[in-house]
C-alpha positions in Angstrom: -0.4 0.0 -0.1 1.3 3.1 -1.1 2.6 5.2 2.3 1.2 8.5 1.2 -2.0 7.7 0.7 -2.1 6.1 4.3 -0.7 9.0 6.2 -3.3 10.8 4.2 -6.2 8.7 5.5 -5.2 8.8 8.6 -4.9 12.9 8.8 -8.3 13.0 7.3 -9.2 10.8 9.8 -7.7 13.2 12.4 -9.1 15.6 11.2 -12.6 14.1 10.9 -12.0 13.6 15.0 -11.0 16.9 15.3 -14.0 18.7 13.8 -16.6 16.1 15.6 -14.6 16.9 19.1 -15.1 20.8 18.2 -18.7 20.6 17.1 -19.2 18.8 20.6 -17.6 21.6 22.5 -19.4 23.9 20.8 -22.2 22.4 21.6 -21.5 21.7 25.2 -20.7 25.7 25.3 -23.8 26.5 23.9 -25.6 24.1 26.5 -23.6 25.5 29.3 -24.1 28.9 28.4 -28.1 28.3 28.5 -28.0 26.4 31.9 -25.8 29.4 33.1 -28.1 31.9 31.8 -31.2 30.1 33.2 -29.2 29.3 37.1 -28.1 33.1 36.7 -32.2 33.9 35.7 -33.3 31.6 38.8 -30.5 33.3 40.8 -32.1 36.6 40.2 -35.4 35.8 40.7 -34.4 33.8 44.5 -32.7 37.2 45.2 -36.0 39.2 44.5 -37.8 36.7 46.6 -35.7 36.6 49.4 -35.7 40.6 49.6 -39.5 40.5 49.2 -39.8 38.0 52.4 -42.1 35.4 50.1 -40.8 32.1 48.3 -39.9 31.6 44.7 -41.6 28.1 43.3 -40.8 26.8 39.4 -43.8 26.6 36.9 -44.3 23.5 35.5 -46.6 25.0 32.2 -45.4 27.3 30.9 -41.8 26.5 32.8 -40.0 29.3 34.5 -39.7 31.3 37.4 -42.3 32.3 39.8 -42.7 34.2 43.1 -45.4 34.2 45.4 -46.3 34.5 48.9 -47.7 36.7 51.9 -45.7 40.0 52.8 -47.1 41.7 55.6 -50.4 39.9 55.0 -50.6 41.1 51.8 -50.6 38.5 48.6 -48.0 38.9 46.2 -47.0 37.5 42.9 -44.7 37.7 40.1 -44.5 35.6 36.8 -42.6 35.5 33.7 -43.4 34.4 30.3 -41.1 34.2 27.9 -40.7 33.1 23.9 -43.2 35.2 21.8 -45.2 38.0 23.6 -43.1 37.9 26.5 -44.2 39.4 29.7 -43.4 39.8 33.3 -46.6 40.3 35.2 -46.6 41.6 39.1 -49.7 41.6 41.5 -50.7 42.2 45.1 -54.3 42.0 46.4 -55.8 44.9 47.8 -58.8 44.7 50.2 -61.3 46.9 47.9 -62.8 44.7 45.5 -64.5 47.7 43.8 -61.9 50.2 43.7 -61.1 51.1 40.1 -57.7 52.9 39.4 -56.7 53.3 36.0 -54.1 55.2 34.2 -55.9 57.9 31.8 -55.9 56.9 28.2 -58.5 57.0 24.9 -60.1 53.9 27.0 -60.7 55.8 30.2 -61.8 59.2 28.4 -64.6 57.1 26.4 -65.7 55.7 30.1 -65.9 59.6 31.2 -68.4 59.8 28.2 -70.6 57.5 29.0 -70.3 57.2 33.0 -69.5 60.7 33.8 -66.4 62.7 35.5 -64.5 60.7 37.6 -63.9 61.8 40.8 -61.4 64.8 41.3 -59.2 64.7 44.4 -57.6 68.3 43.6 -53.8 66.9 42.9 -53.5 67.8 39.1 -50.6 65.3 38.9 -52.6 62.8 40.2 -56.2 63.4 38.8 -54.6 63.9 35.5 -53.4 60.3 35.1 -55.8 58.5 36.8 -59.7 58.1 36.7 -61.3 57.0 40.0 -65.4 56.1 39.9 -66.9 55.8 43.2 -67.9 57.5 46.3 -66.2 61.1 46.5 -65.7 61.2 50.1 -64.5 57.6 50.1 -61.7 58.1 47.5 -60.8 61.5 48.7 -60.2 60.1 52.0 -58.1 57.2 50.8 -55.7 59.2 48.6 -54.3 61.4 50.5 -51.1 62.8 49.9 -48.7 59.7 50.4 -51.2 57.1 48.6 -51.2 59.5 45.8 -47.6 59.3 45.6 -47.6 55.3 45.5 -50.1 55.2 42.8 -48.2 57.6 40.6 -45.2 55.2 41.1 -47.8 52.3 40.1 -48.6 54.0 37.0 -45.0 55.1 36.1 -44.3 50.9 36.2 -47.3 50.7 33.8 -49.7 49.5 36.7 -53.1 49.6 37.6 -55.7 49.2 40.3 -59.3 46.5 39.8 -60.6 43.5 40.9 -59.5 43.6 44.3 -55.5 43.3 42.6 -52.4 45.8 41.5 -51.3 44.7 38.3 -48.6 45.7 36.6 -47.6 44.3 33.7 -44.1 44.9 31.9 -43.3 44.0 28.7 -40.3 41.4 28.3 -39.4 38.4 30.7 -37.5 40.3 33.9 -33.7 38.7 34.4 -33.1 41.4 37.3 -33.8 40.5 40.8 -33.5 44.4 41.5 -35.9 45.5 38.7 -38.4 42.7 40.0 -38.0 43.8 43.8 -38.6 47.5 42.1 -41.9 46.6 41.0 -43.1 44.6 43.2 -42.3 47.2 45.8 -44.3 49.7 44.1 -47.4 47.3 44.0 -47.1 46.2 48.0 -46.4 50.0 49.0 -49.3 51.3 47.5 -51.4 47.7 48.7 -49.9 48.7 52.2 -51.5 52.3 52.2 -54.7 51.0 50.9 -55.1 48.5 53.5 -54.0 51.2 56.1 -56.8 53.3 55.0 -59.6 51.0 55.9 -58.6 50.9 59.1 -59.2 54.5 59.7 -62.4 56.4 59.7 -63.5 57.8 56.2 -64.2 61.3 58.4 -60.6 61.1 60.0 -58.7 60.8 57.2 -60.7 63.5 55.7 -60.0 65.7 58.5 -56.4 64.9 58.2 -56.2 65.4 54.6 -58.2 68.6 54.8 -55.6 70.6 58.2 -52.1 69.2 56.1 -52.2 68.1 52.7 -49.7 70.0 50.9 -51.8 70.8 48.0 -54.7 73.5 48.0 -57.4 72.2 46.6 -57.3 68.7 47.4 -57.6 70.8 51.3 -60.7 72.4 49.9 -62.0 69.6 48.5 -61.4 67.1 51.5 -63.3 69.7 53.4 -66.4 69.6 51.0 -66.4 65.9 51.3 -66.5 65.8 55.4 -69.2 68.8 55.4 -71.6 66.5 52.6 -70.4 63.5 55.2 -71.6 65.5 58.3 -74.2 66.6 56.6 -75.5 63.1 56.2 -75.1 61.6 59.2 -71.9 60.0 58.0 -69.2 61.8 60.2 -69.6 63.5 63.2 -70.5 67.5 62.6 -68.3 68.8 65.1 -65.6 67.1 63.3 -66.6 69.0 60.7 -67.1 72.4 62.2 -63.5 71.9 64.0 -62.3 71.3 59.9 -63.6 73.9 58.9 -62.8 76.4 61.7 -58.9 75.2 61.1 -59.6 76.4 57.7 -60.1 79.9 58.0 -56.2 79.9 59.0 -55.3 78.4 55.5 -52.2 79.7 53.7 -54.8 80.3 50.4 -57.1 82.8 50.5 -59.5 80.7 48.4 -59.5 77.9 51.1 -60.2 80.5 53.9 -63.1 81.9 51.6 -64.4 78.1 51.2 -64.2 77.7 55.0 -66.0 81.4 55.6 -68.8 80.3 53.3 -69.4 76.8 53.8 -72.0 78.0 57.0 -70.2 75.8 59.6 -67.9 78.1 61.2 -68.6 81.5 63.6 -70.1 83.8 61.3 -68.3 87.1 62.8 -64.8 85.4 62.9 -65.7 84.0 59.1 -66.8 87.5 57.8 -63.8 89.3 59.8 -61.4 86.6 57.3 -62.7 87.0 54.3 -63.4 91.1 54.8 -59.3 90.4 55.4 -58.9 88.5 52.1 -60.7 91.3 50.3 -58.9 94.2 51.7 -55.5 92.3 50.8 -54.3 93.0 47.2 -51.8 89.8 46.8 -55.4 88.1 47.2 -55.5 86.8 43.2 -58.5 88.5 41.4 -61.2 85.7 41.0 -60.9 84.8 45.1 -61.3 88.9 45.7 -64.6 89.3 43.8 -66.5 86.1 45.6 -64.9 87.6 48.6 -66.7 91.0 48.5 -69.7 89.2 46.9 -70.0 87.3 50.2 -69.9 90.0 52.3 -73.2 91.0 50.8 -73.9 94.6 52.0 -70.8 94.9 53.4 -72.8 95.8 57.0 -70.1 95.6 59.9 -66.9 96.0 57.2 -64.9 98.8 58.1 -64.0 101.7 55.8 -66.3 100.1 53.6 -65.9 103.6 51.0 -62.3 103.5 50.6 -62.4 99.4 50.4 -64.7 99.8 47.2 -62.9 102.9 45.8 -59.7 100.7 46.0 -61.2 97.6 44.5 -62.6 99.8 41.8 -58.8 100.3 40.9 -58.4 96.1 41.2 -58.8 93.3 38.7 -61.6 92.9 36.0 -63.2 90.5 38.5 -63.2 92.4 41.3 -64.1 95.8 39.8 -67.2 94.0 38.7 -68.2 92.7 42.5 -67.2 96.4 43.4 -69.6 98.0 41.5 -72.4 95.7 42.5 -71.9 96.5 45.8 -72.2 99.9 45.2 -75.6 99.2 43.4 -76.3 97.2 46.6 -75.6 100.1 48.8 -77.4 102.3 46.6 -74.6 105.2 46.5 -74.6 108.4 44.5 -74.6 107.5 40.8 -71.4 109.8 41.0 -69.4 107.4 42.4 -70.0 105.1 39.1 -70.2 107.2 36.3 -66.5 107.5 35.9 -66.2 104.1 34.5 -68.2 104.6 31.6 -65.4 105.2 29.4 -63.0 102.4 31.1 -61.2 100.2 28.8 -63.0 96.4 29.8 -65.4 96.3 28.0 -68.0 94.3 31.0 -66.8 97.1 32.6 -68.7 99.5 30.5 -71.4 97.1 30.7 -71.4 96.9 34.1 -71.4 100.6 34.7 -74.2 101.2 32.4 -76.4 98.7 34.7 -75.2 100.3 37.2 -76.7 103.7 36.4 -80.1 102.1 35.5 -80.5 100.5 38.8 -79.4 103.7 40.6 -82.2 105.6 38.4 -80.6 109.2 38.9 -81.9 110.6 35.2 -78.9 113.3 35.2 -76.7 110.6 33.9 -78.5 110.5 30.4 -75.9 112.5 28.8 -73.3 110.0 29.5 -75.6 107.2 28.2 -76.4 108.9 25.1 -72.5 109.1 24.4 -72.2 105.1 25.0 -74.5 104.6 22.5 -71.9 105.1 20.1 -69.4 102.8 22.2 -67.6 100.2 19.9 -68.9 97.1 22.0 -72.5 96.1 21.0 -73.0 95.0 24.7 -72.2 98.3 26.1 -74.8 100.1 23.6 -77.2 97.6 24.7 -76.9 98.2 28.1 -76.8 101.8 27.4 -80.3 101.9 25.7 -81.8 99.3 28.4 -80.6 102.1 30.9 -82.4 105.0 28.9 -85.6 103.0 28.7 -85.6 102.7 32.7 -84.3 106.3 33.8 -84.7 108.2 30.1 -87.2 111.1 29.6 -88.5 112.2 26.4 -85.0 113.9 25.1 -83.7 110.4 24.8 -86.3 109.2 22.6 -84.7 111.0 19.3 -81.0 109.1 20.1 -82.8 106.0 20.4 -84.7 106.6 16.9 -81.8 106.0 15.0 -81.4 102.3 16.4 -85.4 101.5 15.5 -85.7 101.6 11.1 -85.8 98.6 9.2 -87.6 95.8 9.7 -84.9 93.7 10.4 -82.4 94.4 13.4 -81.3 92.2 16.6 -81.1 92.8 20.2 -80.2 96.7 20.3 -83.3 97.2 17.7 -85.4 95.4 20.0 -84.2 97.2 23.2 -84.3 100.5 21.7 -88.0 99.6 20.7 -88.8 98.6 24.2 -87.1 101.6 25.2 -89.2 104.0 23.4 -92.1 102.1 24.6 -91.2 103.0 28.5 -90.3 106.4 27.8 -94.0 106.8 26.7 -95.4 105.4 29.7 -93.5 107.7 31.8 -94.2 110.9 29.7 -95.2 113.6 31.5 -99.5 114.0 31.4 -99.1 111.4 29.0 -101.0 108.0 28.7 -100.8 104.6 27.2 -100.6 105.5 23.3 -100.4 109.5 23.6 -96.4 108.6 22.5 -95.5 107.4 18.8 -92.2 107.3 17.0 -92.9 107.8 13.2 -90.9 106.0 10.7 -89.5 109.0 9.0 -85.5 109.5 8.7 -84.2 110.7 11.6 -83.5 114.0 9.7 -87.0 114.9 8.7 -88.0 116.1 12.0 -88.1 117.1 15.4 -90.0 116.7 18.5 -92.9 119.0 19.2 -94.7 118.8 22.7 -98.6 119.7 23.0 -101.0 119.8 25.2 -102.8 116.9 26.5 -106.0 117.8 25.4 -104.5 118.3 21.7 -102.9 115.6 21.4 -99.4 114.2 23.3 -96.0 113.9 21.7 -95.3 114.4 17.7 -93.2 113.9 15.5 -93.0 116.0 12.2 -92.9 114.9 8.8 -91.5 117.0 5.9 -93.2 117.0 2.5 -96.8 117.3 1.6 -98.0 114.8 4.6 -98.7 116.9 7.2 -97.1 115.7 10.8 -98.4 112.1 12.6 -100.2 112.9 15.9 -101.4 110.4 18.7 -104.5 111.1 19.9 -105.1 111.0 23.7 
């Protein structure tokens, strides 16, 4: 046999053995890597289970690790699912089977359209993300600052509350024990707070929220719910009164106003508090206006005239409230006339309405000027005021607003104003004052005695002046 052939065959065989051995070694490394990774994952799950104080178990189908047990009396489970659509699901049982807490989205927005608005706690960060359905006092008692913060953490992890569970669903199969623990603790933390809330009466929690929540609107809503409970005998009225009394000292003016007008605080003290916030230039415009309105006729308020003059130079809402207060107090019209040229349109409207209510006919020239205002609402208010307090001299100013078959509110108001002036004309009864359809420039007003007629408008041309008879 050719020795070279033998050597070649042996070499080929050796190479084949080497290749086979290499393949076996590669397979060994792959299998070992898979086993090592699975072992490492199970170790991570073991660590998470130990940190949470619960045990880890092995699922038979689908195969994989799981965490399940009781932590501080709360049942917690974590299950991982590999393969297509891999995810990890965390669940913690809670004592509220009817509580629904879901992250805001298209689905929840549609739900609100069907079922109505969700309960608002007054915390924008929480209310914008959470959809709460149920009894408002109960939910506001449950979701104090700490519980709202815990719920936001659950939301951040993609979780929700419903069917007696807190559920967090994570995309992908989790392999980090630290991240498993983090998400499970987020659910457990919220669950513990919800469990703790059940051990305290609702009214007690509401009183605590009204007194100490860091957000003003949450405090106000909590007091509102506490008052609601007291009115329905679900809370001691004494507790609601004490909470309202405390809120009279709230750092936020709108909360002090709410407490002063809720009907549960001592009236003299409440009026002092409200008057103080109305005087305070740092009070926001809307609250200041509402406070002034709450004081009614300002009985018992010191330096009333000075206060109202000051408020006429304040914000728009406060100014409007001050004008209304001047009317209530039946002041001289001169206190209002300076506002007929104010740059704020609604203020000019309010001024015209005030002049009408105060009933001083001497302001008629000012109302004539307001008939040329650029804002229709101001002109409309001036027309109506002239109808209430104007004399026959106002008819000439109102006539240009009437002609034509068509017209809006101003035309109708002008017709009504003339009719009202007619009914008040000195010595004239109903029907003794008429307005012709002639052009304004066509004639003037003339006065006749009651026996001969009443008020006529001359019409040029061949037609004699029309005149109404008594």
